[in-house]
TIDO-70266 format. One record per atom (N, C-alpha, C, O, CB): residue in one letter; y, x, z. Coordinates in steps of 0.001 Angstrom, whole numbers, plus 500000, padded with zeros to 6 digits. Glycine has a CB too. Layout:
AYXZ;...
***
This chain:
M498588501475500155;M499489500033500145;M501429501153499923;M501723502140500598;M499145498713502478;S502066500698499136;S503385501185498619;S504454501315500479;S504444500549501442;S504123499640497117;E504945502164500323;E506114502255501510;E506991501336501501;E507218500926500362;E506939503417501518;K507634500797502389;K508716499893501840;K509787501263501922;K509802502352502497;K509147498245502913;R511118500088500478;R511911500876500074;R513062500845501604;R513158499990502484;R512435500363498474;K513924502374501381;K514647502329502856;K515722501930501992;K515502501804500788;K514842503807504020;P517045501682502552;P518279501233502258;P518772502518501731;P518507503610502235;P519071500577503427;A519558502312500614;A520810503750500607;A521269504103501710;A521480503259502581;A522199503568499879;K521599505829501970;K522156506153502349;K523352506272501821;K523531505871500671;K521700506708502662;T524423506858502578;T526315507607502230;T525640508391502724;T524616508532503394;T528129507200502925;K527178509383501807;K527122510549502110;K528835510224503149;K529921509910502661;K526928511722500566;F528514510440504588;F529184510158505649;F529294511110506756;F528443511591507505;F528735509120506044;D531170511327506621;D531421512592507783;D532431511855508443;D533241511402507635;D532003514297507234;V532720511519509844;V533204511015510373;V535326511667510247;V536401511294509778;V532167511068511548;G534824512599510902;G536204513717510385;G536569514089509898;G537515514853510090;G536585514432510417;E535812513661508449;E536532513696507307;E537713512517506423;E538696512639505692;E535500513939506618;L536975511476506967;L537558510787506457;L538580510250507666;L539274509338507216;L536692509971505740;E538791510455508653;E539731509891509441;E540970510609508897;E542076510126508652;E539445510049510982;A540401512270508721;A541506513229508262;A542334512751506978;A543541512849506758;A540841514638507924;K541184512137506106;K541993511451505301;K543098509836505977;K544308509693505803;K540827511098504158;L542437509161506496;L543477507779506667;L543908508221507649;L544659507374508131;L543000506202506848;G543839509791508739;G545341509932509860;G545249509374510799;G545951509588511788;G546684509432509508;Y544222508389510707;Y543922507735512411;Y542032508289512654;Y541007508421511985;Y544131505230512431;T542583508473514232;T541220509139515190;T540794508184515610;T541645507707516362;T541372510130516431;F539536507300515559;F539016506448516564;F538915506974517675;F538762508187517824;F537915505957516325;A539000505961518811;A538145506282519671;A537458506140519995;A536840506931520708;A538162506360520184;D536963504550519545;D535370503545519261;D534976504051517785;D535477503687516721;D535626501395519197;K533871505056518014;K533436505553515989;K532838504083515841;K533497503395515062;K531734507297515465;K531958503573516300;K531300502543515939;K532091501245515394;K531382500312515017;K530552502284517001;L533843501055515297;L534093500391514921;L534325500673513464;L534100499775512653;L534736500023515626;L534782501916513041;L534674502906511716;L533444502468511151;L533302502046510004;L534614504620512006;L532727502568511856;L530955502383511254;L530670501103510476;L530229500868509351;L529737502267512623;N531219500140511821;N530846498126511091;N531985498854510069;N531547499667509254;N531528495882512409;A532776498703510084;A534327498433509129;A533296499003507776;A533024498209506875;A536294499768509671;L532860500195507749;L531782500960506064;L530495499637505834;L529915499762504756;L530464503229506635;R530194498889506371;R529044498201506059;R528765497413504938;R528263496376505371;R528848497534506904;H528807497390504199;H528150496220503548;H526960495396503456;H525862495951503488;H528171496417502731;S527067493867503322;S526546492976503566;S525025493345503284;S524023493226503989;S527167491970502954;S525259493944501718;S523518494139501514;S522802495421502660;S521630495410503037;S523199494804499559;Y523623496238502969;Y523462497114503911;Y522332496612505122;Y521126496797505285;Y524875497376504415;A523309495942505805;A522986495141506709;A521728494365506586;A520647494763507019;A523949494421506847;N521908493309506012;N520507492939505262;N519210493296505035;N518204492607505206;N520618492918504389;E519322494709504535;E517887495536504775;E517581496235505642;E516743497133505726;E517557496311504006;R518428495728506462;R517957496236508205;R517841495206509394;R517696495432510595;R519151497290508870;K517985493565508464;K517681492695509285;K517233493028511145;K517741492716512222;K516649492135508460;S516058493792510722;S515260493941512523;S515550495078513499;S514786495458514387;S513542494169512464;E517195495747513110;E517802496690513159;E519095495881514147;E519752496337515082;E518013497350511655;H519118494695513583;H520023493637514128;H521480494825513713;H521828495592514611;H519627493076516187;I522136494868512515;I522749496199512532;I523860494938511465;I523439494228510552;I521682498028511807;A525282495015511977;A526074493959511524;A527141494439510106;A528030495260510330;A526947493472512911;S527053494150509386;S527782493783508423;S529852493804508875;S530305493538509988;S526992492211508084;N530674494185507657;N531883494731508197;N532646492725507498;N533804492594507101;N532566496858507225;E531977491954507534;E532420490781507148;E533243490314508260;E534367490026507848;E531361489894506770;R533097490123509575;R533825489639510788;R534987490002510817;R536056489415510986;R533345489977511943;L534569491473510559;L536157492427510738;L536704492070509881;L537644491408510320;L536323494011510668;E536730492103507852;E537316491576506690;E538036490652507148;E539240490719506904;E536492491132505688;F537441489341508068;F537702488262508392;F539049488107508786;F539844487324508265;F536904487926509186;L539374489182510093;L540376489691511210;L541209490567510335;L542436490464510323;L539665490560512581;G540520491481509557;G542147492381508581;G542588491775507647;G543396492251506849;G541999493854507726;D542094490559507602;D542992489642505945;D544622489542506685;D545719489958506313;D542128487215505423;S543989488494508353;S545017488292508991;S546211489507509242;S547427489537509055;S544475487814510085;V545287490408509722;V546600491610510319;V546965491856509119;V548169492023509313;V546222493203511238;L546784492028507823;L547494492638506967;L548515492035506610;L549564492663506470;L546918492949506061;S548436490450506339;S549151489277506035;S550450489445506899;S551563489515506377;S548295487928506353;I550237489508508280;I550980489631509146;I552282490905509722;I553174490929510570;I550097489419509784;I551655491962508556;I551889493174508676;I552992493120507539;I554193493310507731;I550625494124508572;T552406492837506349;T553231492150505261;T554651491849505420;T555730492401505209;T552677490947504979;S554187490701505898;S555035488911506001;S556488489623506989;S557616489277506637;S553657487109507394;E556348490479508047;E557125490820509089;E558038491891508172;E559241491631508135;E556240491405510480;F557536493182507360;F558114493876506817;F559188493187506162;F560358493212506543;F557378494523506196;L558763492590505194;L559187491972503406;L560299490751504934;L561528490817504968;L557004490745501662;Y559714490078505667;Y561079489720506207;Y562581490330506940;Y563733489898506886;Y560697489075506915;L561983491518507630;L563191492446507996;L563740492803507153;L564955492617507218;L563048493489508613;S563133493584505763;S563376494707504906;S564816493612503140;S565647493990502315;S561033495467504278;F564269492479503511;F564427491982502309;F565635490411502742;F565486489453501983;F562637491664501597;P566696490248503868;P567062488835504436;P567711488629503461;P568095487495503745;P567789488567505775;E568095488816502624;E568813488029501388;E567795487797500254;E568389487365499267;E570124488916500735;R566553487923500059;R565797487602499089;R564763486231500012;R564074486192501032;R564980489152498448;P565256485099498747;P564281483647499376;P562791483962499848;P562319485097499914;P564017482373498038;E562024482600500215;E561228482556500444;E559774483026499896;E558876483811500200;E561514481829500616;G560215481689498516;G559545482239497114;G559222483144497082;G558037483450497214;G560068482312496086;E560737484430496774;E560421485401495776;E559679486249497094;E559070487156496525;E561882486169494761;L559470486369498394;L559005487203499239;L557472486606499348;L556625487361499825;L559918487274500567;S557118485425498972;S555468485276499278;S554678485671497864;S553535486043497602;S555010483476499769;N556044485360496982;N555160486449495696;N555158488051495740;N554368488747495101;N555887486225494118;I555903488406496372;I555963489954496601;I554697490390497745;I554136491485497696;I557657490388497270;R554400489423498671;R553316489425499432;R551863489470498711;R550813490025499035;R553465488302500227;R552201488712497674;R550578487744497416;R550778489299496575;R549707489736496996;R550256485529496367;E551225490260495865;E550834491565494857;E550475492436495576;E549613493288495360;E551865492209493971;I551438492202496935;I550701493761498051;I549043493472498788;I548319494467498765;I552038494041499918;V548571492478499279;V547815492035499669;V546884491325498638;V546112490589499252;V548317491502500519;D546703491287497441;D545761490562496223;D544818491651496771;D544857492387497756;D546277490532494240;S543804491437495572;S542431492123495208;S542551493349494586;S541975494397494880;S541598491328494309;A543334493138493716;A543793494467493145;A544430495608493782;A544185496796493573;A544583494222492289;S545257495118494564;S546619496092495681;S545740496895496517;S545859498114496637;S547821494975497000;L544543495937497297;L544023496248498354;L542854497383497841;L542513498383498472;L543567494935499101;A542339496937496510;A540924497950496519;A542085499458496282;A541871500510496883;A539345497521494724;A542960499323495569;A543828500075494721;A543634501123496004;A542847502067496076;A545505499384494161;F544629500647497025;F544717501134498471;F542800502054499075;F542542503196499456;F545199499266499557;A542141501121498913;A540751501700499274;A540526502802498539;A539747503638498997;A539602500789499059;R541111503011497356;R540632504181496369;R541616505393496739;R541224506535496499;R540777503726494600;K542475505255497129;K543343506077497791;K542707507145498788;K542773508367498926;K544246505217498472;F542177506276499302;F541663507122500518;F540012507470500450;F539286507893501349;F541983506224501956;D539641507087498839;D538205506820498073;D537107506332498999;D536056506972498986;D537621508197497376;L537237505033499990;L536244504485500806;L535015504206500151;L533970504446500757;L536688503361501393;G534982503685498886;G533618503718498558;G532617504961498774;G531414504717498681;G533627503428497287;K533071506407499083;K532073507102499249;K531760506904500367;K530552507124500458;K532149508225498981;Y532139506629501222;Y531743506649502374;Y531147505304503046;Y530621505223504156;Y532750507144502983;M531326504416502242;M530276502964502806;M528825502618502532;M528084502707501554;M530810501682502259;F528736502279503514;F527198501499503574;F526688500361502562;F527255499270502633;F527099500747504944;F525456500572501442;F525083500050500817;F523593499699500909;F522677500506501063;F525522500507500034;G523499498413500796;G521800498450500359;G521202499078498908;G521906499620498055;G521287496847500287;N520063498923498843;N519634499604497504;N520416499248496153;N520909499740495138;N518153499237497253;G520241498327496682;G520508496992495182;G521992497111494532;G522194497332493339;G520467494972495856;E523040496918495563;E523812497441495097;E524702498864495049;E525687499087494345;E524141496747495227;E524261499469495702;E524271501351495222;E523949501161493874;E524696501700493057;E522919502621496031;K523090500574493505;K522183500994491972;K523454500123490943;K523709500482489794;K519949500025491806;N523921499320491418;N524604498249490600;N526435498717490601;N527357498000490212;N524224496515491464;G526511499804491038;G527651500125491311;G528163499288491977;G528841498472491352;G528279500399490454;G528085499154493216;G528961498262494222;G529834499669495198;G530197499228496289;G527655497008495437;R530098500741495060;R530806501871495761;R531940501717494870;R533005502038495397;R530072503426495830;D532006501355493785;D533734501141492710;D533914499652492627;D534743499151491866;D533694501796490666;R532929498760493622;R533187497717493275;R535092497086493463;R535694497946494106;R532061497052494038;T535684496348493222;T536863495604493603;T536572494803494966;T537188495116495985;T537276494613492407;S535781493934494970;S535900492914495867;S535184493486497146;S535298492923498235;S535297491563495299;N534146495086496896;N533601495740498000;N534840496312498682;N535093496177499879;N532512496815497604;L535690497059497661;L536990497739498415;L537663497056499167;L537913497183500365;L537961498220497654;E538101495954498067;E539343495020498749;E538685494800500196;E539436495188501091;E539705493298497837;D537474494277500641;D536544494024502298;D536923494964502884;D537682495002503852;D534815494055502469;A536236496100502135;A536694497641503260;A537379497652503404;A537488497593504629;A536706498920503210;F538224497697502990;F540167498482503625;F540253497176504562;F540383497456505753;F542135498605501962;E540202495668504224;E540437494612505252;E539859494947506486;E540605495074507457;E539924493316504859;A538504495131506618;A537553495464507745;A538330496631508302;A538520496541509515;A535935495841507286;L538735497508507824;L539471499239508489;L540274498731508797;L540188498619510020;L539962500675507672;A541229498230508396;A542763497503508830;A542090496882510588;A542573497301511640;A543410495685507285;A541301496178510549;A540895495079511894;A540070495907512776;A540170495594513963;A539896493569511457;A539205496976512487;A539128498523513066;A539807498767513658;A539882498475514851;A539168499525512452;I540948499738512673;I542498500641513717;I542831499129514797;I542633499186516010;I544687501199512185;Y543245498114514245;Y543484496850515052;Y543322496997516149;Y544190497222516992;Y542831495824514818;L541409496821516412;L541084497058517555;L540385497958518481;L539692497883519496;L540805496417517629;D540780498680517834;D540928500269518584;D542130500424518842;D542184500762520025;D540534501591517770;G543336500359518325;G544669501395518741;G544988499772518682;G545110499443519862;G545611502983517555;G545161498718517923;G546424497997518337;G547517497410517355;G546976497640516273;G547104498892519130;I548182497070517192;I548620496668515820;I549903497679515107;I550408497477514003;I549150495049515985;E550332499025516256;E551360499146515767;E550831500808515061;E551708501561514637;E552654498890516904;C548994501324514997;C548899502004514398;C548412501488513567;C548392502281512626;C548598502793514730;V547857500352513228;V547990499576511669;V549245499793511397;V549186500848510765;V547707497898511515;K550100499559511444;K551862499990510980;K551717501463510323;K551825501771509136;K553173500152512620;K551480502169511291;K551755503274511005;K550299503492509646;K550839503962508644;K551859504243512550;F549124503336509453;F548207503849508911;F548882502600507648;F548692503082506532;F546550503927509753;F549415501533507572;F549403500741506232;F550883500251505528;F550968499710504425;F548537499395506538;L552158500609506536;L553140500718506074;L553572501539504775;L553867501081503671;L553603500963506955;P553534502834505180;P553658503855504315;P553143503310502459;P553767503489501413;P552628505122505095;L551724502591502704;L550907502193501970;L552518501184501135;L553506501602500533;L549334501427502859;V552061499778501519;V553642498967501353;V554792499222501355;V555289498244500796;V553942498256502038;R555897500162501713;R556699500273500968;R556405501132499589;R557422501432498963;R557596500643501710;E555057501596498997;E555233502662497834;E555147500955496884;E555865500547495971;E553633504347497566;Q554196500424497445;Q553902499467496351;Q555180498426496153;Q555361498108494978;Q552490498639496727;V556002497904497023;V557492497241497212;V557962498104496538;V558251497337495620;V558250497034498616;E558432499424496041;E559014500410495000;E558481499824494242;E559097498800493945;E558841501868494927;N557263500004493557;N556643499632492098;N556751498421491928;N556899498173490731;N555238499923491823;I556748497294492733;I556851495985492330;I558408495881491336;I558522495448490190;I556802494991493821;F559553496480492306;F560592496443492227;F561253496802491252;F562260496408490665;F560862496788492941;A560011498210491096;A560628499076489554;A560137498347488307;A560909498238487355;A559959500852489338;M559170497950488262;M558809496923487198;M558985495399487326;M558048494632487102;M557486497082486952;H559853495101487586;H560310493987487984;H558776492399487715;H558591491433486975;H561942493929486935;R557906493279489191;R556698492380489191;R556770491497489913;R555854490688490063;R555596492854489460;F558287491438490750;F558005490311491905;F558412488903491753;F558662488052492607;F558672490681493142;N558423488837489904;N558362487592489435;N557058486954488855;N556276487447488043;N559278487566488560;D557015485678489502;D555699485326489293;D555091485276488056;D555519484868486976;D555528484279489758;P553820485844488436;P553145486427487182;P553154485400485652;P553438485547484463;P551486486704487699;K552610484226486646;K552575482871485616;K553959482371485212;K554003481549484297;K551825481532486353;S554588482592485531;S555779481693484876;S556091482819483878;S556589482634482768;S557241481146485989;L555707484124484447;L556801485456483427;L556065485013482479;L556723485041481439;L556820487495483648;L554690484486482258;L553529484034481194;L553610483008479964;L553271482844478792;L552513483450481971;Q554652482132481603;Q554726480622480486;Q555877481181479809;Q556018480646478709;Q555106478743481255;E556914482223480107;E558038482010479667;E558010482508477811;E558536482254476728;E559049482841480743;I557023483340478448;I556454483966477121;I556181483221476194;I556564483153475026;I555363484627477215;V555505482675476782;V554152481802475149;V555216480671474785;V555174480335473601;V551917480617475851;Q556268479946475665;Q556968478576475256;Q558276479688474255;Q558765479093473295;Q557722477292477064;Q558579480574474388;Q558978480897472468;Q558302480364471678;Q558703479642470765;Q558825482308471807;N557469480579471865;N556496480379470213;N556256478771470120;N555790478220469122;N554535481313470210;G556796477855471767;G556386476388471119;G554495476432472026;G553703475494472120;G556416476462468634;E554352477718472479;E552437476912473094;E552210476775473790;E553129477014474573;E551194477225473114;T550993476307474458;T551011476030475968;T549563476390476778;T548528476669476171;T551357474395476157;L549619476361477524;L549037477812478192;L548483476418479296;L549172475475479685;L550483479546478916;C546462476813479716;C546409476239480420;C544941476767481522;C543918477142480948;C546587475060479716;Y544985476744482971;Y544170477395483661;Y542611477243484132;Y542478476696485227;Y544791477444484463;E541750477532483655;E540253476939484934;E539605477909485322;E539421479049484894;E538897475934484381;K539199477210486378;K538098477973487342;K536694477983486674;K536134477006486176;K537928477184488869;V536252479177486744;V535080479528485517;V534132479617486364;V533006479320485964;V535164480935484495;D534313480052487775;D532978480249488873;D533288480434490668;D534300480877491210;D532139481854488347;E532262480017491174;E533045480200492570;E531601480361493019;E530596479704492746;E534188478836493347;R531829481635493939;R530535481770494681;R531191482054495706;R532415481961495799;R529403482749494282;G530214482532496814;G530265483092498380;G529985481948498808;G529943480918498135;G531631483761499094;P529689482110500437;P530007481654501734;P531090481023502232;P532035481790502418;P529947482463502373;D531373479393502638;D532793479310502648;D534079480042503612;D535297479867503641;D532853478076502800;H533126480947504373;H534227482369504809;H534647483229503778;H535678483897503696;H533552483480505818;D533544483096502874;D534503484335502167;D534115484048500359;D533477484729499556;D533835486366502863;K534699482977500252;K535077482663498737;K535024483266498096;K535291484401498491;K535971482347498347;R534666483145496624;R534972484071495578;R535242483582494165;R534312483278493418;R533940484947495515;F536856483488493702;F537179482276492570;F537164483468491656;F537401484635491967;F538803481126492634;T536755482848490145;T536931483251489151;T537689481921488194;T537269480764488182;T535626483859488788;C539095482524487299;C539774482190486609;C540312482628485796;C540983483660485778;C540202481869486935;V539918481311484354;V540476482245483394;V542379481989482613;V543241481718483449;V539196482102482151;V542810482094481190;V543984481576481347;V544089480961479786;V544568481893479140;V545121482691481892;K543909480046479054;K543695479898477843;K545205479611477480;K546070479181478243;K542585478858477517;L545328479943476149;L546414479234474988;L545515478821473804;L544596479268473118;L547727480413474336;N546510477400473982;N545774477187472628;N544218476931472713;N543461477053471750;N545986478469471730;S543793476519474135;S541864476774473888;S541002478138473880;S539779478277473902;S541431476297472347;N542205479259473837;N541353480320473619;N541626481240474727;N542820481369474997;N541524480940472271;V540532482115475643;V541092482077476681;V541453483543476599;V540539484247476169;V540329481507477801;I542699484232476948;I543711485203476681;I543815485733478348;I544689486545478653;I545255484468475883;G543068485321479148;G543295486365480541;G541901485835481864;G541640484652482082;G545411485939481395;K541490486524482279;K540981486238483053;K541163487154484552;K541106488384484515;K539930486106482440;G541407486337485975;G541254487124487360;G540138486465488072;G539452485521487681;G542629487091488333;E540049487359489585;E539669486728490510;E540327486724491878;E541367487328492138;E538598487030490539;G539774486143492548;G540959485832493541;G539656485555495195;G538437485716495250;G542196483910492784;K540392485225495991;K539669484847497491;K540198483460497528;K539461482700498156;K540177485862499024;R541199482949497064;R541752481650496861;R542046481579494854;R542396482504494121;R543417481562498031;I541699479974494449;I542287479482493200;I543277480413492855;I543316481248491951;I542863478096493280;Q544100480104493773;Q545967480734493401;Q546004482068493279;Q546906482699492728;Q547252480495494694;E545036482511493783;E545261484466493690;E544341484189491881;E545045484306490877;E543810486013495628;A543235483939491765;A542238484422490663;A543026483593489360;A542742483826488185;A540345483882491002;E544063482589489783;E545175482396488332;E546201483729488427;E546419484306487362;E546368480636488435;M546709484140489392;M548034485192488988;M547274486395488673;M547807487380488161;M549286485561490324;N545945486325488992;N545564487543488285;N544781487903486936;N544296488906486413;N544961488062489089;A544937486396486625;A544026485776485075;A545514486262484198;A545591486856483123;A543459483351484947;A546731485718485189;A548310485621483648;A548780487453484068;A549696488017483469;A550574483767484257;R548386487781484596;R548384489385484821;R547377489639483838;R547686489474482658;R547975490026486422;D546687489863484015;D545651490141482519;D546252490014481243;D546436490973480495;D544422489074482338;A546571488798480976;A547164488020479916;A548148488974479179;A548143489467478051;A547892486710480489;L549135489059480417;L550332489593479945;L550419490720479691;L551440491189479188;L551195489441480572;R549177491552480032;R549028492890479004;R548848492194477232;R549786492605476549;R547241493979479578;L548213491594476704;L548362490806475749;L549707490933475185;L549642490801473963;L548049489591476141;F551105491172475667;F552617490975475501;F552922492412475595;F554045492821475301;F553440489975476658;G552112493096475934;G553011493946476389;G553502494535477778;G554089495599477977;G553789493513475962;E552975493240478990;E553577493181479717;E552912494032480779;E551686493963480692;E553881492032479831;Q553250494639481536;Q552130495505482908;Q552806495106484219;Q553771495523484859;Q552109497608482898;Q551719493925484386;Q551535493702485800;Q550691494271486960;Q549474494182486800;Q551267492698485805;G550957494614487648;G549934494975489201;G548824495772488532;G548808495863487304;G549091493345490204;N547448496632489652;N547097497156489639;N545700497429488825;N544946498352489137;N547407497149490442;K545483496669487921;K544099496706487592;K544293497101486048;K543311497251485321;K543250495232487918;
***
């Protein structure tokens, strides 16, 4: 009888990653938990190892409040709608995954064999989730100020990029303005929905005269539509987001 295959191992050096992050954990277990994909935990059920899903849930809120506070205090003259659009740009899937890539986070994650073989280390959704989980781990380990010290430099850089490229405009509105010049019409359609209730993933497409011109994914339908619009804007020479 063949031996049961063990989950794929990761090349992990706590000190190396902490040096990249600029933060040293008092409780190393929190860092390890933040890097465990559900596929890894599922292959080790008998060991009762937790995945990073609960930390991801907390981290989503932590990053959102830090970003909201920063934008509120930094741009007192800008209206709520514009601040919401900027925040959406910063905490959407593509941006968080890009932040994770800055620290080469995929290299340090723990995956099951199947996810490892299917390119899980560079999958946008995995990197996004790991970054959110990492933020939660720092929050639980050192408090909100430690997360701010880690995250705000990334936020400031992203905001500068947004303003430099005028990306604070709603990509759906910008796309609509472009196509209206030719008297054409757009429609958005949800084409996929997967995952448990606490971690839904939606995929939407945007169509121009019934032809698909963009596709996007997100935790919310609105985010997926925004990312589909960004994808479509490339056809018109408008670069938005980090995809």
